[in-house]
N, C-alpha and C positions, 0 to 999 in steps of 0.2 A: 569567316564566310563572306562578310561584306567586302573585304579587300579582294577575295578571290572572284566575286561576282563583278567587281569593278574592273579587274584585270581582263576578265572575259569580255565584258562590254566594250572595253577599250580596244581589245584585239578585233572584235567584231566590227566596230566603227571604222577602224583603220582599213580593214578589208573592203568595206563599202566605199570609203573615200578613194582607195586605189582604183577600184572598178569604175567609179564615177569619172575620175581623172582620165583613165584609159579611154572611156567612151567619148569624153569631150575631145581628146586628142584625135581620135578616129574621125569624129565628125568634122573637125577642123581640116584634117588632111583631105577628106572627101570633098569638102566645100571648096578647097583650093585647086582641085583637079580641073582640067579643061574640058573633060567629057561631059556628056549630058547628065543632068541630075535625075535622080529617081523620083518619079511622081507616084503617089500612093496607088492610083488606079492602074499604073503600068508596072507595078512591082513584079519581079520575076518569082517571088515567093507566094505561096498560097495565102489568102487573106480570110478564108472561111474558118470557122471554129468548130471543133467537136467538143462537146461538153464531157468532162471526166467525172468519175465517181470517186468515192473515198473509202476510207478504212472504217466501216462504212455501213451500214445498212440503210442509210438515208443518202442515196447517191446523188451527187450534183448533176448526174446525167439527165435528170428530169427537168432541168432548167433550160434556159435558152442560150447559155454560154457566157453570161456576163462574168461569171467567176472563174473562167478558164482562160489562161494565157497561152497563146500559140507560140511555139518555139520554132526557129528555123529548122527545117528538116534536112538541111544539107550542112556539110562542114567544108571549110577550106583548109587545105594542107598540102604538104609536099609529097605525101604518100601516094604512089600511083594507084593504090587500091581505092582511094577516095572517089566516090562517084556521085553525080547529081541524080538523086532519085526523085522523080516527080510522082506525087500521090494525087489521086483523084480528089477534087474538091468536094467536100461532103460536110454538111452540118447535121450532126446527130442530135436528136431529141429522144432521150432514152430513159427507160426505167430499169431498175436493178432487180434481177431474179436469182434466187438461190438455186443450187443444184437440186435440192429437194423439191422446190416449186415446179421446175420444168420436168421433173420426173413423173408428174401426174399429167396424163394426156389431155384431160379436160382443161387443165390450166394453160397448156400450150395453145389450144384452140381459142381459149378466152383472150389470151394476150395477142394472138394474131388478129382477132376481131377488134381489139382495142387499137391496134396499129392501123387497121383499115378505117376506123371511124374517127380517129383523132390525128393530131400532128405527130404522134409518136412514130418514129421510123427506125428505132434501134432498141436493142436490149443488151444490158450488161449481165453476163451469166458467169457464175463461178466456174473456174477451171480447177483451182485448188484453193479451198477456203482456209481460214486460220485454224481449223482443226487438223490441218496437215495432210488431209486426204485429197487425192485427185478424185473428182466426183463422178468418174466413169471408168469403165474397164480399160485402163491404159495398156498399151502394148510395149511400153518402154521396159527393157530388161531390168534395169535397176529398180524401177517402181514395182514391178511384179515380184522381184526377188525379195524386196523389203516388205512387201505387202502394204504399200502406202497408197492404195486406191480403195475406194468404197463405191459400190454401185448406188448412185443417187439418180442418175438418168442415163438413157441410151444416147450418147453424144451424136452418133451418125444420124439417127432417126430424128432427134429433136432439132439439130442444126439444119437438117435438110428441110424440115417443115417450115422453119422460119425463112430460110433462104428462098424456098419456092414461092414465098409471098413477099419477096424483095425487101426483107428486113435485115438491116445491118447488125452484125453481131460482134460485140466487144467482150473479150474474155478477161475476167478478173483473176489475176494470179497473185496470191499472197506469197511473198518472198521469204523473209527471214524469220517470221513467226511460224514455226513449223514443229509442233511437238512430236510428230511422227518421225520425220527424218532425223531430227536432232537427238532424239532418244535412242535411235538405232545407230547413230554415229556420234556418240558422246564426245569423241575427240575433236569434233568440229562444232561443238555447242558452246554457248556462252556459259562461263563458269562463275562460281562464287569464290571468295577468298580461301575457303577451306577445301577447294577442289571439287565440291559437289556441283551439280548442274543448277544454273540459275533457273528459278521458276517464278512466273507471275503469281499474283494472288490466287488465281484459279488453277494453278499448277502447270500451266503451259510453259514449255521450254522453247528456246530460240536457237537458230543457227547463228554462229558468230560471223558477222559480215566480213571480218578480216580473213576468214578461212576461204580463200579463193578456190580451194579444192571442191567446195560444195556448190559453187556457181553453176557448173555444167548441168547438175541435177535440175536446177530451176529452169535453165534455158532450154533443156531438152523437152521439158514439159510444155513450154511455150511453143516450141517447134511442132510438136505433135498436135497441139491445139489448132495451129494454123492449118496443118494438113487435114484436120477433121472438118474445117470450114469456118473457123473464127476469122473475122476480117482484121482485127487488131488486138493488141495485148495491152491491158492496163495493169501495171505493177502496183500492188498494195503492200503495206508493211515493208516498204523499201527504206528501212531505217534501222536504227539501233533501239533496243528496248528502253522504256522509260518508266516501267512499273516496279515498285519496290525500292530497296535500298541500293541506290546507284553506286555509292562509294564501295560497296562490296563486290560489284561485278568485275569480272576479269575477262579480258579479251586477248586474243593472240596478236597484240599490237606490234606492227613492224616499224613503228615510228611515224606512220601516216596519220593525218587527222581523220576523224570519223567521216567528215563530209567528203574527203578525198576518196575514201573507200567506196562510199555510196556512188559518187560520180564515176569511179572506175568501173563499178558493176554495171551501171547503166550504159557506159561506153562499150563494155564487153557485150552487153545484150544487143546493142545496135549493130555491132559488127557481125554477130552471130545470126541476126535476123534482118538481113539487108532487104530494103524495100517494104518492110512491114511497119505499119503505123504503131508507135509505142507511146504510152503515157505513164506518168507516175503520180501517185497520190501523195500530197504533202500536207502537213499541219499548217493551218492558217496562222497559228500563234508564232511561227518562226519569223513573221514580219515584225513582231513586237518584242520578242524575247531572245536576246543573245544567248542566254543560258540554255534555252531549248534547242537552239541551233547546234550548240556544242554537244548537248546530251544525245540527240537523236541523229545528228549528222546530215540534216537537210538544210542546205544553204541555198536559198531561193535563187540567187543570181547565178548559181553554178549548176544546180541540179537538173536544169532543163537543157544543158548544152548538147547532149547527145540523144535527146528524145524529141518527139514531135509536139507533145502537149503536157501540161501539168494540170493537176486537178486539186485545187486548194480545198481543204476541209475545215470549215469554221465551226468548231464545237463550242457552245457556250461554257461547258464545264472546264475548258482550258483557261478561262479568264478569271482573274481574281475579282472579288467584290470591290467596287470602286475604281477598277482599272480604266485608264483613259486610252481610247483608240481613236486616232485622228482628231484629237482634241475633245472628244466626247467622253464624259465619264459615265460608266455603267455601274450603278449600285446593285443591280440584280441581273447580272449577265445570263443567268440560267433561266430567266423568264422570257 
């Protein structure tokens, strides 16, 4: 196990070194050009930040954005379909609300008043939570056929009330942790070595991220949410499972690394949702642990290439007793 971890760490460090060298080379080339240099205040890219939430019930969206890194919302490429999409500069200060919460009219009025009386200008609301249910009556044929929606709130009515009060709406969409869809499509679910469905300790099953056939289901839900009135989409659980005996998990691996599949999914989402602001929740521990990067498929330097924002989630429970972070040793990280 020690040798295996060393090999993973070595591989992880090599990737970081390569990315660093490429960045240095790019800076050298740019500095050698005869054109005007970019000045921060004159940057063609947006500089405002929108805070992101996490996987999550304690969403980072109620902060001022210090923990969120903005990614370039454009790509350069030879593909004629690549377009420069300008998004309105907006700094969200948001709170997270479940579908059940906004299903109570009095709560909606309360949170509208909070937005009027405080600096809160946005809310993160569940589209599809980790129970696998779309939280409102979806009109997507596949969702209706599978019965994977549950009436938690009236989406049109609730979103209209918030929008009428100039409140920015961010839809939280749980991706691969989906016990409803994966149980109805077991052929696309994460399996165990004996062929049975992988289950978390609480019994929840997952979509296998390698199963590209399942991706349109997730993205179609995002498209409908935008049509209903959400301003942006926040992808949660956009990773591989890490609960239970990992060595017994079986994926439909086509030879790609886990992080490559996660990046490919986000790239697919960006192409299917042109002009829509997208973000993804990531574990903060991936900055410190090569093993976690390999396990869940979230590679920080790459995961944000095709989205607009990343939302780091720093859970004390992810850190070991005595672990050092930036040279500081934490003997009780959970306090």
